[in-house]
C-alpha positions in Angstrom: 0.0 0.0 0.2 3.3 2.6 0.7 4.4 1.4 -2.7 1.1 2.0 -4.5 0.0 5.2 -2.8 3.4 6.4 -2.8 2.9 7.3 1.1 6.0 9.0 2.6 6.1 7.9 6.4 5.5 4.6 7.7 5.1 4.1 11.1 5.4 1.0 13.1 4.5 0.9 17.2 6.5 -1.7 18.2 6.2 -5.6 18.0 7.1 -5.8 14.6 8.2 -9.5 15.9 6.3 -11.4 18.4 9.6 -12.8 19.7 13.5 -12.0 19.6 14.0 -11.2 15.9 16.7 -13.6 13.9 19.2 -12.2 12.1 17.8 -13.7 9.0 14.5 -12.3 9.7 15.9 -8.6 10.3 17.5 -9.1 7.0 14.3 -10.0 4.7 12.2 -7.1 6.4 14.7 -4.7 5.7 14.7 -5.9 2.1 10.9 -5.4 1.9 11.5 -2.1 3.5 14.9 -0.8 1.4 12.0 -1.4 -2.0 9.7 1.2 -1.0 10.8 4.1 -3.4 9.2 7.1 -1.6 8.8 6.0 1.9 10.8 6.4 5.5 9.9 4.4 7.7 10.3 4.7 11.6 10.0 1.8 14.0 10.9 0.9 17.3 11.0 -2.2 19.6 8.1 -3.1 21.8 7.6 -5.5 24.7 7.5 -8.3 22.7 10.5 -8.1 20.7 12.0 -6.0 23.2 16.3 -5.6 22.9 17.7 -7.9 24.7 21.6 -7.8 25.7 22.6 -10.1 22.8 20.0 -8.7 20.4 20.4 -8.5 16.6 18.5 -4.7 16.8 21.5 -3.5 18.6 23.9 -3.9 15.5 21.9 -4.1 12.5 22.5 -1.8 9.8 19.1 -0.9 8.1 18.5 0.6 4.5 18.9 4.4 4.4 15.5 4.9 4.0 14.5 3.3 7.8 15.1 4.2 11.0 14.8 3.0 14.2 14.7 4.0 17.6 17.2 2.2 19.7 17.0 4.5 23.1 15.3 3.1 26.0 14.4 7.1 27.3 12.5 9.9 24.4 14.2 10.6 21.6 13.4 12.1 18.2 14.1 11.2 14.6 14.4 14.4 12.4 13.3 13.7 9.1 14.7 16.9 7.3 13.2 15.9 3.8 9.4 15.4 5.6 10.1 18.8 8.1 8.7 16.2 10.5 10.1 14.6 13.7 9.2 11.7 15.1 9.4 11.0 18.8 9.4 7.2 20.8 12.1 5.0 22.6 12.3 0.9 22.5 11.6 -1.3 25.3 14.8 -3.0 26.7 12.8 -5.1 29.2 9.2 -6.9 28.9 7.3 -4.4 31.3 8.0 -0.6 31.9 5.7 1.1 34.3 7.0 4.9 34.1 4.3 7.5 32.6 7.3 8.4 30.2 4.8 9.6 27.3 3.2 12.3 29.6 6.5 13.7 30.3 7.6 14.8 27.1 8.4 18.1 25.9 9.0 19.0 22.0 12.6 20.0 21.4 13.1 20.2 17.6 12.8 22.5 14.5 10.3 20.8 12.6 7.2 21.9 11.4 5.2 18.6 12.2 5.6 16.4 15.0 4.3 12.8 15.7 4.6 10.7 18.8 5.0 6.7 17.9 4.6 4.9 21.6 3.6 1.5 22.3 1.9 0.4 26.0 -1.0 2.4 27.7 -1.7 -0.4 30.3 -0.3 -0.4 34.2 2.8 -2.8 33.1 3.5 -1.2 29.7 4.1 2.7 30.0 1.1 3.4 31.1 -0.5 7.1 30.3 -3.8 9.6 29.9 -4.4 10.5 26.4 -5.5 13.9 27.5 -1.9 14.2 29.0 -0.1 12.7 25.9 -2.3 15.3 23.9 -0.9 18.4 25.7 2.7 18.0 24.3 1.2 19.2 21.2 2.0 16.5 18.4 0.4 16.1 15.3 -0.5 12.9 15.3 0.1 10.1 18.1 0.8 6.4 16.9 0.1 3.6 19.5 1.3 -0.1 19.2 0.5 -2.9 21.9 -3.0 -3.4 21.8 -4.0 -5.8 19.3 -7.5 -4.5 18.0 -7.4 -0.7 16.5 -8.7 1.7 18.5 -9.1 5.7 18.0 -8.7 7.9 21.1 -8.9 11.3 19.5 -10.2 12.0 16.6 -8.5 11.9 13.5 -5.1 11.9 15.4 -4.8 9.5 18.3 -4.6 5.9 17.0 -4.1 2.1 18.0 -3.5 0.8 14.9 -3.8 -3.3 15.8 -2.5 -6.4 14.3 -2.2 -6.4 10.7 -3.6 -9.7 10.8 -5.5 -11.3 13.7 -2.9 -13.0 15.8 -4.9 -16.0 17.3 -8.4 -17.4 17.5 -10.0 -15.0 19.9 -8.5 -12.0 18.0 -11.4 -11.2 16.4 -12.7 -8.2 14.7 -11.5 -6.5 11.4 -7.5 -5.8 11.3 -5.4 -3.6 9.2 -3.7 -0.2 9.5 -4.0 3.8 9.9 -4.1 5.8 6.7 -3.6 9.4 7.3 -2.8 12.9 5.7 -0.5 15.5 7.6 0.0 19.0 6.1 -0.7 22.7 7.1 -4.8 22.1 7.6 -3.7 19.3 10.1 -3.9 15.7 10.3 -6.7 13.8 9.1 -6.6 9.9 9.6 -8.8 6.7 9.7 -8.6 2.9 10.1 -8.2 1.0 7.0 -9.1 -2.9 6.8 -6.2 -4.8 5.2 -6.6 -8.1 6.7 -6.9 -11.4 4.1 -9.1 -13.3 6.9 -10.7 -12.7 10.3 -11.3 -15.1 13.2 -14.8 -15.4 13.9 -16.7 -16.9 16.6 -20.0 -17.8 15.5 -23.4 -19.4 17.6 -25.6 -22.0 15.9 -28.9 -22.8 17.1 -30.0 -26.2 17.0 -33.7 -27.5 17.1 -34.8 -30.8 18.1 -35.1 -32.0 14.6 -31.9 -31.1 13.4 -29.8 -34.4 12.1 -26.2 -34.6 11.7 -26.2 -34.1 7.9 -28.6 -31.2 8.2 -26.4 -29.4 10.9 -22.9 -29.6 8.2 -25.5 -27.9 5.8 -26.2 -25.1 8.2 -22.5 -24.8 9.2 -22.0 -24.5 5.2 -24.6 -22.3 4.8 -23.3 -19.9 7.4 -19.8 -20.0 6.5 -20.4 -19.1 2.9 -22.7 -15.9 4.2 -19.7 -14.9 6.4 -16.6 -15.8 3.8 -14.5 -18.9 3.4 -11.9 -17.2 3.7 -12.1 -16.6 7.5 -11.3 -19.1 10.2 -13.8 -19.8 12.8 -14.9 -20.7 16.2 -18.4 -22.3 16.7 -20.9 -22.7 19.7 -23.7 -25.1 19.3 -26.6 -24.1 21.2 -30.6 -25.2 21.8 -32.1 -28.3 22.1 -31.2 -31.7 20.4 -32.7 -35.1 19.7 -31.6 -37.3 22.5 -30.7 -40.0 20.0 -29.1 -37.4 17.5 -25.8 -38.1 17.3 -23.2 -35.4 15.9 -19.9 -36.1 14.8 -18.4 -33.1 15.0 -15.6 -34.2 13.3 -17.3 -34.0 10.0 -18.4 -30.6 10.1 -16.0 -28.6 8.7 -17.0 -28.2 5.0 -14.2 -25.6 3.8 -11.3 -26.4 6.2 -11.2 -23.4 7.9 -13.0 -24.6 11.0 -11.4 -24.8 14.6 -13.0 -25.8 17.1 -16.9 -26.5 17.6 -18.1 -26.6 21.3 -21.3 -28.5 21.4 -23.4 -26.8 24.1 -26.7 -28.0 23.3 -29.0 -29.5 25.7 -30.7 -32.8 25.3 -34.6 -32.1 24.8 -36.2 -34.8 26.6 -40.2 -35.3 27.1 -40.2 -35.4 30.6 -43.7 -35.4 31.0 -43.8 -39.0 28.7 -40.7 -40.5 30.5 -42.5 -39.7 34.2 -45.5 -41.6 32.9 -44.2 -44.4 31.4 -41.4 -44.8 34.4 -43.2 -43.7 37.4 -42.6 -46.8 39.9 -38.6 -46.9 38.8 -35.7 -45.2 39.3 -36.0 -43.0 36.4 -38.8 -41.9 37.3 -38.1 -41.2 41.1 -35.3 -39.3 39.6 -37.2 -37.1 37.5 -39.5 -36.5 40.3 -37.0 -35.3 42.7 -36.2 -32.2 40.9 -39.7 -30.9 40.7 -40.4 -28.4 38.1 -36.6 -27.6 37.3 -36.6 -24.2 35.3 -34.8 -24.9 32.1 -32.1 -22.3 32.6 -31.1 -23.5 35.8 -28.4 -25.6 36.9 -30.9 -28.0 38.5 -32.0 -28.4 34.8 -28.8 -29.7 33.8 -28.5 -31.9 36.6 -32.1 -33.3 35.5 -30.7 -33.7 32.1 -27.3 -35.2 32.5 -28.8 -37.9 34.9 -31.6 -38.9 33.2 -29.2 -39.2 29.8 -26.9 -41.8 32.1 -29.6 -44.0 33.6 -31.1 -44.5 29.5 -27.7 -45.4 28.7 -27.2 -47.4 31.3 -30.5 -49.0 30.6 -29.7 -49.5 27.0 -26.2 -51.2 27.7 
């Protein structure tokens, strides 16, 4: 996107890697940055790829258009050709509890000022957005939170991860695209991810069969996108005789988990009438009028199922 739109500046707010980068990995990503014909790149190390004693970040030679902020204290990279100063720091440990971002004082002679920051919770450089805003930055680029968030309209963003990082990292992912000039800053989140993790609930009915459930799953995945990755939870009531083979419910190879939270649809009135003088009938009577959403009802269903299976055995 930087090359297609001839962007002048690419900001990476930490955790470019989820762990310590290998030397060959730095060479690969530097090659990609170096192919950008017009874009200056400024990056920092976050709490996941923090700069250890033996880190290759310390000695790596980047392409001329790439500027890594290596200082553990707030420092400034001045991009004279853009008349822009980018402030920031790098992590040298997994956690930092100082409020450094609230203490910044601008000390450059550039027209535009940007803060490149990582953290925001109590263990990772906590800050209050209003206090950071007082420093006078034209734009604040934030990292650490994986989901996009706009803290101040148009000029303070968590971009989030470009792609979801695990099955619970749901929702849209992408980057923040903006224009900074004499009229101010106008930035917005843009979706770039090729796929999403989606948590999907499906309602099962008493008449639902195994093949019927598979067809239902296929329809819902087609509706939401077969490129996405799904975690499915089954809800509702199913026939006690129904057997769902959950290993056969993945029509496109993109279902990572299916949780069967359905309840068995027993006809307790009919069962009680037929078993009033035996253990099964006495067990049903013992629960009285248990409400469907209660713990007692769950115990009733589980016990009846166990007794019926014992009888079949």
